[in-house]
SEDOGU-482579 format. One record per atom (N, C-alpha, C): residue in one letter; x, y, z; atom name; residue number from 1. Coordinates in steps of 0.2 Angstrom, whole numbers. Atoms other than C-alpha are relative to their C-alpha. Example, Ala and Ser with C-alpha at 12.3 -4.5 7.8 and 13.67 -1.06 7.14 Angstrom:
<vexzas>
 r     x     y     z  a   k
 A     4    -6     0  N   1
 A    62   -22    39 CA   1
 A     4     6     0  C   1
 S    -4    -6    -1  N   2
 S    68    -5    36 CA   2
 S    -4     5     3  C   2
</vexzas>
This chain:
<vexzas>
 r     x     y     z  a   k
 M    -4     5    -3  N   1
 M   -45   155    51 CA   1
 M    -4    -2     6  C   1
 T     4     4    -6  N   2
 T   -53   142    63 CA   2
 T     5     1     6  C   2
 E    -4     0    -6  N   3
 E   -48   141    81 CA   3
 E     6    -5     0  C   3
 G    -6     5     0  N   4
 G   -38   125    78 CA   4
 G     6     2    -4  C   4
 E    -6    -3     5  N   5
 E   -28   133    63 CA   5
 E     4     5     4  C   5
 R    -3    -5    -4  N   6
 R   -25   148    75 CA   6
 R     5    -3     5  C   6
 W    -4     4    -5  N   7
 W   -19   136    88 CA   7
 W     6    -3    -3  C   7
 T    -5     4     3  N   8
 T    -8   126    77 CA   8
 T     6     6    -2  C   8
 R    -5    -5     3  N   9
 R     0   142    69 CA   9
 R     4     3     6  C   9
 E    -3    -3    -5  N  10
 E     3   150    86 CA  10
 E     5    -5     4  C  10
 E    -4     5    -3  N  11
 E    11   134    93 CA  11
 E     7    -1    -4  C  11
 L    -5     0     5  N  12
 L    22   133    77 CA  12
 L     5     6     1  C  12
 A    -4    -6     0  N  13
 A    27   151    79 CA  13
 A     4     0     7  C  13
 R    -4     0    -6  N  14
 R    32   148    98 CA  14
 R     6    -5    -1  C  14
 L    -5     4     1  N  15
 L    42   133    92 CA  15
 L     6     3    -4  C  15
 S    -5    -3     4  N  16
 S    51   143    79 CA  16
 S     4     5     4  C  16
 A    -3    -5    -4  N  17
 A    54   157    91 CA  17
 A     5    -2     5  C  17
 G    -4     4    -4  N  18
 G    62   145   102 CA  18
 G     6    -3    -3  C  18
 G    -6     3     4  N  19
 G    75   140    89 CA  19
 G     0    -7    -1  C  19
 W     0     7     1  N  20
 W    68   122    88 CA  20
 W     5    -3     5  C  20
 R    -4     3    -5  N  21
 R    78   119   104 CA  21
 R    -4    -5     4  C  21
 P     3     5    -4  N  22
 P    74   104   115 CA  22
 P    -6     3     5  C  22
 R     5    -3    -5  N  23
 R    65   115   128 CA  23
 R    -7     2    -4  C  23
 A     5    -2     5  N  24
 A    54   123   114 CA  24
 A    -4    -6    -2  C  24
 L     4     6     2  N  25
 L    50   106   107 CA  25
 L    -4    -3     5  C  25
 R     4     3    -5  N  26
 R    45    99   123 CA  26
 R    -7     4     2  C  26
 S     6    -4    -1  N  27
 S    33   113   126 CA  27
 S    -5    -1    -5  C  27
 F     5     1     5  N  28
 F    25   111   109 CA  28
 F    -3    -7     1  C  28
 L     3     7    -1  N  29
 L    23    92   112 CA  29
 L    -5    -1     6  C  29
 R     5     0    -6  N  30
 R    15    95   129 CA  30
 R    -6     3    -2  C  30
 A     7    -3     2  N  31
 A     2   106   121 CA  31
 A    -4    -4    -4  C  31
 A     4     5     5  N  32
 A    -2    93   108 CA  32
 A    -3    -6     4  C  32
 L     2     6    -4  N  33
 L    -2    78   120 CA  33
 L    -6     1     5  C  33
 A     6    -1    -4  N  34
 A   -15    87   131 CA  34
 A    -6    -2    -3  C  34
 R     7     2     4  N  35
 R   -28    82   118 CA  35
 R     0    -7    -3  C  35
 Q    -1     7     3  N  36
 Q   -23    64   115 CA  36
 Q    -7    -4     1  C  36
 E     5     5     0  N  37
 E   -35    49   112 CA  37
 E     3    -6     2  C  37
 A    -4     6    -2  N  38
 A   -27    35   122 CA  38
 A    -3    -6    -2  C  38
 S     3     6     2  N  39
 S   -40    22   118 CA  39
 S     2    -2    -7  C  39
 W    -2     2     7  N  40
 W   -36    22    99 CA  40
 W     7    -2     0  C  40
 I    -7     3     0  N  41
 I   -18    20   103 CA  41
 I     1    -7     3  C  41
 A    -1     6    -4  N  42
 A   -20     6   115 CA  42
 A    -3    -6    -5  C  42
 I     3     5     4  N  43
 I   -31    -4   102 CA  43
 I     5    -2    -5  C  43
 G    -5     2     5  N  44
 G   -17    -3    89 CA  44
 G     6    -3     3  C  44
 G    -6     3    -3  N  45
 G    -3    -7   101 CA  45
 G    -2    -7     2  C  45
 L     2     7    -2  N  46
 L   -13   -22   108 CA  46
 L     0    -5    -6  C  46
 A     0     4     6  N  47
 A   -16   -28    90 CA  47
 A     6    -2    -3  C  47
 W    -6     2     2  N  48
 W     2   -28    86 CA  48
 W     3    -5     5  C  48
 L    -2     5    -5  N  49
 L     6   -37   102 CA  49
 L    -3    -7    -2  C  49
 A     3     6     2  N  50
 A    -7   -50    97 CA  50
 A     2    -3    -6  C  50
 A    -3     3     6  N  51
 A     1   -52    80 CA  51
 A     5    -5     1  C  51
 G    -5     5    -1  N  52
 G    15   -62    88 CA  52
 G    -3    -7     1  C  52
 R     4     6    -1  N  53
 R     2   -76    91 CA  53
 R    -1    -3    -7  C  53
 L     1     2     6  N  54
 L     0   -78    72 CA  54
 L     6    -5    -3  C  54
 P    -5     5     2  N  55
 P    10   -92    62 CA  55
 P     6     4    -2  C  55
 A    -6    -3     1  N  56
 A    28   -88    61 CA  56
 A     1     3    -7  C  56
 G     0    -2     6  N  57
 G    27   -86    42 CA  57
 G    -4     6    -2  C  57
 S     4    -6     1  N  58
 S    15   -72    43 CA  58
 S     4     7     0  C  58
 S    -3    -6     0  N  59
 S    21   -55    38 CA  59
 S    -2     4     6  C  59
 L     2    -3    -6  N  60
 L    11   -48    53 CA  60
 L     5    -2     6  C  60
 A    -4     3    -6  N  61
 A    20   -60    65 CA  61
 A     8     3    -1  C  61
 R    -7    -2     1  N  62
 R    38   -56    57 CA  62
 R     1     7     2  C  62
 A    -1    -7     0  N  63
 A    35   -37    58 CA  63
 A    -3     2     7  C  63
 R     3    -2    -6  N  64
 R    28   -37    76 CA  64
 R     4     5     4  C  64
 R    -4    -4    -3  N  65
 R    43   -29    84 CA  65
 R     0     7    -3  C  65
 R     0    -7     3  N  66
 R    44   -15    71 CA  66
 R    -7     3     0  C  66
 G     7    -2     0  N  67
 G    25   -14    71 CA  67
 G    -1     4     7  C  67
 V     1    -4    -7  N  68
 V    25    -9    90 CA  68
 V     4     7     0  C  68
 I    -4    -6     0  N  69
 I    39     4    87 CA  69
 I    -3     5    -5  C  69
 W     3    -4     5  N  70
 W    30    11    72 CA  70
 W    -6     3     3  C  70
 W     7    -3    -3  N  71
 W    13    12    81 CA  71
 W     2     5     5  C  71
 A    -2    -5    -5  N  72
 A    22    21    95 CA  72
 A     1     7    -3  C  72
 A    -1    -6     4  N  73
 A    28    34    82 CA  73
 A    -7     3    -3  C  73
 C     7    -3     2  N  74
 C    10    35    75 CA  74
 C    -4     3     6  C  74
 A     3    -3    -5  N  75
 A     4    38    92 CA  75
 A     2     7     2  C  75
 L    -3    -7    -1  N  76
 L    15    53    94 CA  76
 L    -2     5    -5  C  76
 M     3    -5     6  N  77
 M    10    60    77 CA  77
 M    -7     1     1  C  77
 L     7    -1    -1  N  78
 L    -8    57    81 CA  78
 L    -1     6     6  C  78
 D     0    -5    -6  N  79
 D    -6    66    98 CA  79
 D     2     7    -2  C  79
 W    -3    -7     2  N  80
 W     4    80    90 CA  80
 W    -6     4    -4  C  80
 H     5    -3     5  N  81
 H   -11    83    77 CA  81
 H    -7     0     3  C  81
 L     7     1    -2  N  82
 L   -26    81    88 CA  82
 L    -4     7     0  C  82
 G     2    -7     1  N  83
 G   -28   100    87 CA  83
 G    -4     1    -6  C  83
 M     3     0     7  N  84
 M   -34    97    69 CA  84
 M    -6    -4     0  C  84
 L     7     4     0  N  85
 L   -49    87    75 CA  85
 L    -6     5     0  C  85
 E     5    -4     0  N  86
 E   -61    99    69 CA  86
 E    -3     0    -8  C  86
 T     2     0     7  N  87
 T   -72   101    53 CA  87
 T     3     7    -3  C  87
 P    -3    -6     3  N  88
 P   -67   114    40 CA  88
 P    -3     6     2  C  88
 D     3    -7    -2  N  89
 D   -79   127    47 CA  89
 D     2     1     7  C  89
 G    -3    -2    -7  N  90
 G   -70   126    64 CA  90
 G    -4    -4     6  C  90
 R     4     3    -6  N  91
 R   -82   114    74 CA  91
 R     4    -6     2  C  91
 A    -5     5    -3  N  92
 A   -72   103    86 CA  92
 A    -4    -7     0  C  92
 V     3     7     0  N  93
 V   -76    84    84 CA  93
 V     5    -5     2  C  93
 G    -4     5    -2  N  94
 G   -69    68    89 CA  94
 G     2    -5    -6  C  94
 L    -2     5     5  N  95
 L   -60    54    79 CA  95
 L    -6    -4    -2  C  95
 G     6     4     3  N  96
 G   -73    46    67 CA  96
 G     2    -6    -4  C  96
 A    -1     7     4  N  97
 A   -75    31    55 CA  97
 A     6     1    -5  C  97
 A    -5    -1     5  N  98
 A   -64    39    41 CA  98
 A     6     1     3  C  98
 D    -7     0    -3  N  99
 D   -50    43    53 CA  99
 D     2    -7     2  C  99
 A    -2     7    -2  N 100
 A   -51    24    59 CA 100
 A     3    -3    -6  C 100
 L    -2     3     6  N 101
 L   -49    19    41 CA 101
 L     7     2    -2  C 101
 T    -7    -3     2  N 102
 T   -34    30    38 CA 102
 T     5    -3     5  C 102
 L    -5     3    -5  N 103
 L   -26    24    55 CA 103
 L     1    -8    -1  C 103
 A    -1     7     2  N 104
 A   -29     6    49 CA 104
 A     5    -1    -5  C 104
 R    -5     0     5  N 105
 R   -19     9    34 CA 105
 R     7     1     2  C 105
 A    -7    -2    -3  N 106
 A    -5    17    44 CA 106
 A     2    -6     4  C 106
 W    -2     6    -5  N 107
 W    -6     1    56 CA 107
 W     4    -5    -5  C 107
 L    -3     5     4  N 108
 L    -2   -10    41 CA 108
 L     7     1    -3  C 108
 V    -7    -2     4  N 109
 V    14    -1    35 CA 109
 V     5    -5     2  C 109
 P    -5     4    -1  N 110
 P    26   -12    44 CA 110
 P    -1    -7    -3  C 110
 A     1     7     3  N 111
 A    18   -28    38 CA 111
 A     1     0    -7  C 111
 V    -1     0     7  N 112
 V    18   -23    20 CA 112
 V     7     2    -2  C 112
 A    -7    -1     1  N 113
 A    36   -17    22 CA 113
 A     4    -6     1  C 113
 E    -3     6    -1  N 114
 E    41   -34    28 CA 114
 E    -1    -5    -6  C 114
 R     2     4     6  N 115
 R    32   -43    13 CA 115
 R    -7     3    -3  C 115
 A     5    -3     3  N 116
 A    20   -35     1 CA 116
 A    -6    -5    -2  C 116
 D     5     5     1  N 117
 D     6   -48     4 CA 117
 D    -6     3    -4  C 117
 P     5    -3     4  N 118
 P    -7   -45   -10 CA 118
 P    -6     1     4  C 118
 V     6    -1    -4  N 119
 V   -21   -47     3 CA 119
 V     0     6     4  C 119
 L    -1    -5    -4  N 120
 L   -14   -34    14 CA 120
 L     1     7    -4  C 120
 V    -1    -6     4  N 121
 V    -9   -22     0 CA 121
 V    -7     2    -2  C 121
 L     7    -2     3  N 122
 L   -27   -23    -7 CA 122
 L    -4     2     6  C 122
 L     4    -3    -5  N 123
 L   -34   -20    10 CA 123
 L     2     7     2  C 123
 G    -2    -7    -1  N 124
 G   -24    -5    12 CA 124
 G    -3     5    -5  C 124
 G     3    -4     6  N 125
 G   -30     1    -5 CA 125
 G    -7     2     1  C 125
 L     8    -1    -1  N 126
 L   -48    -2    -1 CA 126
 L    -1     5     6  C 126
 T     1    -5    -6  N 127
 T   -46     8    16 CA 127
 T     1     7    -3  C 127
 D    -1    -6     3  N 128
 D   -40    22     5 CA 128
 D    -6     3    -4  C 128
 V     6    -2     3  N 129
 V   -55    22    -6 CA 129
 V    -6     1     5  C 129
 A     6    -1    -4  N 130
 A   -67    20     8 CA 130
 A     0     6     4  C 130
 D     0    -5    -5  N 131
 D   -61    33    20 CA 131
 D    -2     7    -4  C 131
 G     2    -6     3  N 132
 G   -64    47     7 CA 132
 G    -8     0    -1  C 132
 H     7     0     0  N 133
 H   -82    41     4 CA 133
 H    -3     0     7  C 133
 V     3    -1    -7  N 134
 V   -85    39    23 CA 134
 V     0     7     2  C 134
 A    -1    -7    -2  N 135
 A   -78    56    26 CA 135
 A    -6     5    -3  C 135
 R     5    -4     4  N 136
 R   -90    64    13 CA 136
 R    -7    -2     3  C 136
 A     7     2    -3  N 137
 A  -105    54    20 CA 137
 A    -1     2     7  C 137
 T     1    -1    -7  N 138
 T  -102    58    38 CA 138
 T     3     8     1  C 138
 R    -4    -7    -1  N 139
 R   -89    73    41 CA 139
 R     7    -1    -1  C 139
 C    -7    -1     1  N 140
 C   -72    78    36 CA 140
 C     3     4     5  C 140
 T    -4    -4    -5  N 141
 T   -59    84    48 CA 141
 T     6     2    -3  C 141
 R    -7    -3     3  N 142
 R   -43    94    45 CA 142
 R     5    -6     1  C 142
 L    -5     6    -1  N 143
 L   -34    79    53 CA 143
 L     0    -5    -6  C 143
 G     0     4     5  N 144
 G   -40    67    41 CA 144
 G     2     2    -7  C 144
 R    -1    -3     6  N 145
 R   -39    78    26 CA 145
 R     8     1    -1  C 145
 D    -7    -1     1  N 146
 D   -20    83    29 CA 146
 D     4    -5     2  C 146
 L    -4     5    -2  N 147
 L   -13    68    37 CA 147
 L    -1    -6    -5  C 147
 E     1     5     4  N 148
 E   -20    56    24 CA 148
 E     5    -1    -5  C 148
 G    -5     0     5  N 149
 G    -8    60    11 CA 149
 G     7    -3     3  C 149
 L    -6     3    -3  N 150
 L     7    56    23 CA 150
 L    -1    -7     1  C 150
 V     1     8    -1  N 151
 V    -1    39    27 CA 151
 V     1    -3    -6  C 151
 D    -1     4     7  N 152
 D    -3    35     9 CA 152
 D     7     0    -2  C 152
 A    -7     1     2  N 153
 A    15    39     5 CA 153
 A     4    -5     4  C 153
 C    -3     5    -4  N 154
 C    21    29    19 CA 154
 C    -2    -7    -2  C 154
 F     2     7     2  N 155
 F    10    14    14 CA 155
 F     3    -2    -7  C 155
 T    -2     1     7  N 156
 T    15    15    -4 CA 156
 T     8    -2     0  C 156
 G    -8     2     0  N 157
 G    34    16     0 CA 157
 G     1    -6     4  C 157
 A    -1     6    -3  N 158
 A    32     2    12 CA 158
 A    -2    -6    -4  C 158
 A     2     5     5  N 159
 A    23    -9    -1 CA 159
 A     6    -1    -5  C 159
 L    -6     1     5  N 160
 L    37    -5   -13 CA 160
 L     6    -4     3  C 160
 R    -6     3    -3  N 161
 R    50   -10    -1 CA 161
 R    -1    -8     1  C 161
 G     2     7    -1  N 162
 G    41   -26     3 CA 162
 G     0    -4    -6  C 162
 A     0     3     6  N 163
 A    39   -30   -15 CA 163
 A     7    -1    -3  C 163
 A    -7     0     2  N 164
 A    57   -26   -19 CA 164
 A     4    -6     4  C 164
 R    -3     5    -4  N 165
 R    63   -38    -5 CA 165
 R    -1    -7    -3  C 165
 A     1     6     3  N 166
 A    54   -52   -14 CA 166
 A     1    -1    -7  C 166
 G    -1     0     7  N 167
 G    59   -47   -31 CA 167
 G    -6     1    -4  C 167
 G     6     0     4  N 168
 G    42   -43   -37 CA 168
 G     0     6    -4  C 168
 V     1    -6     4  N 169
 V    46   -26   -45 CA 169
 V     8     2    -1  C 169
 S    -7    -2     3  N 170
 S    62   -19   -54 CA 170
 S     2     7     4  C 170
 L    -3    -6    -3  N 171
 L    73    -5   -48 CA 171
 L    -3     7    -3  C 171
 L     3    -6     3  N 172
 L    67     8   -61 CA 172
 L    -6     3     3  C 172
 P     7    -3    -2  N 173
 P    49     9   -56 CA 173
 P     0     2     8  C 173
 I    -1    -2    -7  N 174
 I    54     9   -37 CA 174
 I     3     7     0  C 174
 A    -3    -6     0  N 175
 A    66    23   -40 CA 175
 A    -4     6    -2  C 175
 S     4    -6     2  N 176
 S    54    34   -50 CA 176
 S    -6     1     5  C 176
 E     6    -1    -5  N 177
 E    39    31   -38 CA 177
 E     2     3     6  C 177
 G    -3    -2    -6  N 178
 G    50    33   -23 CA 178
 G     2     7     0  C 178
 A    -2    -7     1  N 179
 A    57    50   -30 CA 179
 A    -7     4     1  C 179
 R     6    -4     0  N 180
 R    39    56   -32 CA 180
 R    -3     0     7  C 180
 L     2     0    -7  N 181
 L    34    51   -15 CA 181
 L     4     5     5  C 181
 I    -4    -4    -4  N 182
 I    49    59    -7 CA 182
 I    -1     8    -2  C 182
 A     2    -6     2  N 183
 A    46    75   -17 CA 183
 A    -6     3     3  C 183
 G     7    -2    -2  N 184
 G    28    76   -12 CA 184
 G     1     1     8  C 184
 T     0     0    -8  N 185
 T    32    73     7 CA 185
 T     4     6     2  C 185
 L    -4    -5    -2  N 186
 L    46    86     7 CA 186
 L    -4     7    -2  C 186
 Y     4    -6     1  N 187
 Y    34    99    -1 CA 187
 Y    -5     1     5  C 187
 A     5    -1    -6  N 188
 A    20    96    12 CA 188
 A     4     2     6  C 188
 S    -4    -1    -6  N 189
 S    33    96    26 CA 189
 S     2     8     0  C 189
 T    -2    -7     0  N 190
 T    40   113    20 CA 190
 T    -6     5     0  C 190
 S     6    -4    -1  N 191
 S    23   120    18 CA 191
 S    -2     1     7  C 191
 Y     3    -1    -7  N 192
 Y    18   117    36 CA 192
 Y     5     3     4  C 192
 L    -4    -1    -5  N 193
 L    34   119    45 CA 193
 L     4     7    -2  C 193
 V    -3    -7     2  N 194
 V    42   134    35 CA 194
 V    -4     5    -2  C 194
 A     5    -5     2  N 195
 A    28   143    26 CA 195
 A    -6     1     5  C 195
 G     5     0    -5  N 196
 G    16   139    40 CA 196
 G    -7     0    -3  C 196
 R     6     0     3  N 197
 R     2   135    29 CA 197
 R    -1    -8    -3  C 197
 A     2     6     2  N 198
 A    -7   119    22 CA 198
 A     2     0    -8  C 198
 P    -2     1     8  N 199
 P    -1   112     4 CA 199
 P    -6     2    -4  C 199
 D     6    -2     4  N 200
 D   -11   119   -10 CA 200
 D    -5    -6    -1  C 200
 P     5     5     1  N 201
 P   -27   109   -10 CA 201
 P    -2    -2    -7  C 201
 A     2     1     7  N 202
 A   -29   111   -29 CA 202
 A     4    -5    -3  C 202
 V    -5     5     3  N 203
 V   -14   100   -32 CA 203
 V     2    -6     4  C 203
 R    -2     5    -5  N 204
 R   -12    90   -16 CA 204
 R    -2    -7    -2  C 204
 T     3     6     2  N 205
 T   -22    76   -23 CA 205
 T     1    -2    -7  C 205
 S    -1     1     7  N 206
 S   -15    75   -40 CA 206
 S     2    -7    -2  C 206
 G    -1     7     2  N 207
 G   -10    57   -39 CA 207
 G    -6    -5     0  C 207
 R     6     3    -1  N 208
 R   -28    52   -37 CA 208
 R    -2    -4    -6  C 208
 G     2     4     6  N 209
 G   -31    47   -55 CA 209
 G     4    -6    -2  C 209
 A    -5     6     1  N 210
 A   -16    35   -55 CA 210
 A    -1    -5     6  C 210
 A     1     5    -5  N 211
 A   -22    26   -39 CA 211
 A    -2    -7    -2  C 211
 P     1     7     2  N 212
 P   -30    11   -47 CA 212
 P     6    -4    -3  C 212
 L    -6     3     3  N 213
 L   -15     8   -58 CA 213
 L     5    -2     5  C 213
 R    -6     1    -5  N 214
 R    -3    10   -43 CA 214
 R    -2    -6     4  C 214
 L     2     6    -4  N 215
 L   -14    -2   -32 CA 215
 L     1    -6    -4  C 215
 A     0     6     4  N 216
 A   -15   -15   -46 CA 216
 A     8    -2    -1  C 216
 G    -7     2     0  N 217
 G     4   -14   -48 CA 217
 G     3    -3     6  C 217
 L    -3     2    -6  N 218
 L     8   -16   -30 CA 218
 L    -3    -7     2  C 218
 V     3     7    -1  N 219
 V    -4   -31   -29 CA 219
 V     4    -5    -4  C 219
 A    -3     5     4  N 220
 A     4   -39   -44 CA 220
 A     8    -1     2  C 220
 A    -7     0    -3  N 221
 A    22   -35   -36 CA 221
 A     0    -5     5  C 221
 G     1     4    -6  N 222
 G    16   -44   -20 CA 222
 G    -1    -7    -2  C 222
 A     2     7     3  N 223
 A    10   -59   -31 CA 223
 A     6    -3    -4  C 223
 G    -6     2     4  N 224
 G    27   -60   -40 CA 224
 G    -1     1    -7  C 224
 R     1    -1     8  N 225
 R    20   -54   -57 CA 225
 R     5     6    -1  C 225
 R    -5    -6     0  N 226
 R    36   -43   -59 CA 226
 R    -1     4    -7  C 226
 R     1    -4     6  N 227
 R    33   -38   -78 CA 227
 R    -6     4     1  C 227
 V     6    -4     0  N 228
 V    15   -33   -75 CA 228
 V     1     5     5  C 228
 A    -1    -5    -5  N 229
 A    20   -24   -59 CA 229
 A     4     6    -2  C 229
 D    -5    -6     2  N 230
 D    34   -14   -67 CA 230
 D    -4     4    -5  C 230
 R     4    -5     4  N 231
 R    22    -8   -81 CA 231
 R    -5     4     3  C 231
 L     5    -3    -3  N 232
 L     8    -4   -70 CA 232
 L     2     6     5  C 232
 I    -2    -5    -5  N 233
 I    18     6   -57 CA 233
 I     4     5    -4  C 233
 A    -3    -5     4  N 234
 A    28    15   -70 CA 234
 A    -5     4    -4  C 234
 T     6    -4     3  N 235
 T    12    20   -79 CA 235
 T    -3     4     5  C 235
 A     3    -4    -5  N 236
 A     5    26   -63 CA 236
 A     4     6     2  C 236
 T    -4    -6    -2  N 237
 T    20    37   -59 CA 237
 T     0     5    -6  C 237
 V     1    -5     6  N 238
 V    19    45   -77 CA 238
 V    -7     3     1  C 238
 V     7    -3     0  N 239
 V     0    48   -75 CA 239
 V     0     5     6  C 239
 A     0    -4    -5  N 240
 A     3    55   -58 CA 240
 A     4     7    -1  C 240
 V    -4    -6     1  N 241
 V    17    67   -63 CA 241
 V    -3     4    -5  C 241
 A     3    -4     5  N 242
 A     7    73   -78 CA 242
 A    -6     3     3  C 242
 E     6    -3    -4  N 243
 E    -8    76   -67 CA 243
 E     3     6     4  C 243
 L    -4    -5    -4  N 244
 L     4    85   -55 CA 244
 L     1     7    -4  C 244
 L    -2    -5     4  N 245
 L    11    96   -69 CA 245
 L    -6     4    -2  C 245
 S     6    -3     3  N 246
 S    -6   100   -76 CA 246
 S    -3     5     6  C 246
 R     3    -4    -5  N 247
 R   -13   106   -59 CA 247
 R     4     5     3  C 247
 S    -5    -5    -2  N 248
 S     3   115   -53 CA 248
 S     0     6    -5  C 248
 G     0    -5     5  N 249
 G     3   124   -69 CA 249
 G    -6     5     0  C 249
 A     6    -4    -1  N 250
 A   -15   130   -66 CA 250
 A     0     4     7  C 250
 S     0    -4    -7  N 251
 S   -12   135   -47 CA 251
 S     6     3     1  C 251
 G    -6    -3    -2  N 252
 G     6   140   -48 CA 252
 G     4    -3     6  C 252
 D    -3     3    -6  N 253
 D    11   128   -35 CA 253
 D     3    -7    -2  C 253
 V    -3     7     1  N 254
 V    20   111   -33 CA 254
 V    -5    -5     5  C 254
 A     5     4    -4  N 255
 A     9    96   -27 CA 255
 A     3    -5     5  C 255
 D    -2     6    -4  N 256
 D    10    84   -13 CA 256
 D    -4    -6    -3  C 256
 A     4     5     4  N 257
 A     5    69   -24 CA 257
 A     2    -7     3  C 257
 G    -2     7    -3  N 258
 G    10    55   -12 CA 258
 G    -5    -5     1  C 258
 G     5     5    -1  N 259
 G     2    39   -10 CA 259
 G    -5    -2    -5  C 259
 F     5     2     4  N 260
 F   -14    32   -17 CA 260
 F    -4     6    -2  C 260
 R     4    -6     1  N 261
 R   -22    49   -17 CA 261
 R     3     4    -6  C 261
</vexzas>
């Protein structure tokens, strides 16, 4: 067990021993906030404030207020997990390029929830592809490895909402993909907060094979190609669930298959 993993487990144990009462929660948050990276938060916040100067029809401009609130929540989440900024072998590092790509995708969530603009959806998908390559070429952190799935799930769910608002996708693909995302998120949350361990790495990325189909479907939905979007998203869900069942059968666990990964 690395130093950061030991720190996380000890802090969660203290929080649990405190009965998750407000005082215990405040102590836990203070321990995490002591390791914050304020400059990364400031850049994202200023970018959302600047979005208000874009044309009124822009999804970024319309989502500015929600974007600022969302980014504040992201800031808290980032501060909470900065103890995970270490390599798998336990070497402490700072935020890197792969983390920046993941955070850029998180930053886009309110905009694609407002309207699944094909350009923004494609941009989010490309950051998902790129951050894995960048992490392998430079260094991987536990923060990037474990939070990426949550960011992916949030981005996918937001893009589905934005596409649904514009009538770009039908109810059934939304419901099936949404159920998959919720199940994966609940599994990951339960693993961390109840079992005190990371989700099974063998099955956590079981949605990866369906990522191109899902991304293409979301882009089609944002472009108003409803029939194409329905088929692509539904197929992606089936492929992801099949991959999940295959991997969970081999490992004896249930997957966190959320998002593009």
